[in-house]
C-alpha angles and dihedrals in degrees: 000000000000090000091051091050091052089052093052091049092047091051091048092050090048092051091047091052090050091049091049092049091050090048093050091048091053090046094053091044092053090046092054089054097044100081093056091045094048097050112038111182137205127215142171138180119203128188099235092205098053105017091235115148108233097179134009134176116179085328092165098045113121113254139165111260098208108182093351080084086078090069089072091043087056092043089060091043091052089048091054090047093051093048091051094242089125136009133218088259097049110121117248107208118212113223123204088264093051094046090050096056112123121249146318086069146137093238104230115163125236110284094021124109145195130204119270089250092054089049090052093048092049089052098048093045111026095018090230112204094194093054090050092053093045092052091047091054091046094053100032107028090237132025089244093058091045091052088054089051088050094053090046091052090049091055091049090053092051097257097143098167100054134096123175124205100169141017101240108042099250110162114287121155090216094057115086144143143172135243088245092056093047090053089052092051090047091055093044092055092054095042100041100040109029088151091062101030093091088076088076092064092057110123097182142350137194117250113184104308094337132088115217117205124206131243100226105102094181093069105102092004101076117043112244097016107134104165161270133164145305127211139184141172130149091255097044100042118211115331133188138174114195132188121202128195119172095170098262103038133043130198137177114199130182130197118183130181101025118172094227139003092251095050091047092050091048092050090050091049091052092048091052093045091049103044108029091080088054095054122100125262089205127063135197098216134270113001099197115055113233109248114244113249113266104225093203095049090047090050090048092053092047091050093048099046115086116249091224137013116284116245117272116252121234095238117067110222116241115244121213118190118188119229123232090265092049088051089061093047092050091089090063092046097052119018092195096048123115096243118190123204115265111291116260113261109236119236121237087270090053096049090097111100109246096203137002129219131181121205116241132191136225137158119258113261114219104245121194114255115222119186122256114274092349116198108176135180097194136020123244118224090244093051114122128220088255089058089054091046093053090044090056093050095050107029115131129203099217110057113164117217116235119233088212095061114127124199136006092273135040141191112226116207103171148347124220139182091238128049090223090059091049091050090049090054089052092053092046095050092044090058093045093047098051113178092004090079098027095116096035125096121220123222142154131240121202121218136170126235124175091342095308124109118229132181125225116214111218144165117218126230133180097223140034092236091055092050093049092047093051093046093051090050090050090052091054085058090052092252113139116230147134135204122245136178113242 
């Protein structure tokens, strides 16, 4: 009996060991699959001479652009340069909002400024969030208005799957793009602005007494690579748009959602190596049609830009430029920051400074603050000429009245493509405003523009005077708004 019992125990232990081994084997197998499952990526390779897609993987899947957003900010900046609305030496003033942007950043204090060229260089190398916001406010009045201009330009270029909400790529659930659209934008930058495209090949530049190195490790590593932009946030993964020109062939390739900077760079290198030989040596002309000039947007830019340089303040703003090691630590400092991987350390051959920039100073000009996507039916007494200009460029003819409207007048604070986003703006502003909106009721109003339904976010008031008073109080809190009769 005792011997039989020992046999049963021995068999049970053996079975248990076998089961544990099988379980561990399955666990390790699942673990080896997990990284690929957790971080799906998108990629595309386009022949920049013919427009033919040579490779695509989920190229139209919606993804977060991260700092690839700055490519469109630069597109509109180049457009303004070419039109003569600004010059490379025009001062870009940093507002409190721009100066407060999280890293990576140039580090200019509120009221300080740099030249347009310095702002451009800081964006293509360091991917400076503060410079992006400052340029956006310079060209659009507010970053929200500039983001609307960015989205409008994206549509004009054929980027159907892209919506911009800010100028730098800081996380926003409503901001998205596709690898296909980023390839289109990459080709447009080269084709439409060859005189400025060389900025994207900048590996480093001198700023004051500091040298700022770029993030794009493929420059100088892969023959023919001459730009364009890197990008990273936790939500987006590691992104890269690369342009290749070997003299006879041209490619634009995009990789989005990489698990690391190194793996993304290696994937890009393989794509270039594989598909450059397949690209054409003959082209049929421009691939991306140049967007027709939007008269209203051009007029807006002209109205917003100062006619002469602002006076220089007595105090020179301190400039703080993070080192490569600090750029890596930025992610721990600000969770929502667009944090690029550590800049590539230049070799001895690369030690030469590619471009030099000197910080300049200027006082902040008080620019008018129109609301985002304003569509008004009546002007408030406090409304500025810029408000009217933005109204003229976005007015629709089929506004649908909301059954939840309260009062004869309203204060509009935003418009959004989804009602949930409009309601979220109402909640956000209500918390920021405090007692200013304590007696006002928030509601949304749907309207149609170019076949797309948008939603206005408004607060209702009984009288015109109450609406004006509330809107003025909101503007003092740096909240964009305007009053409108219902």
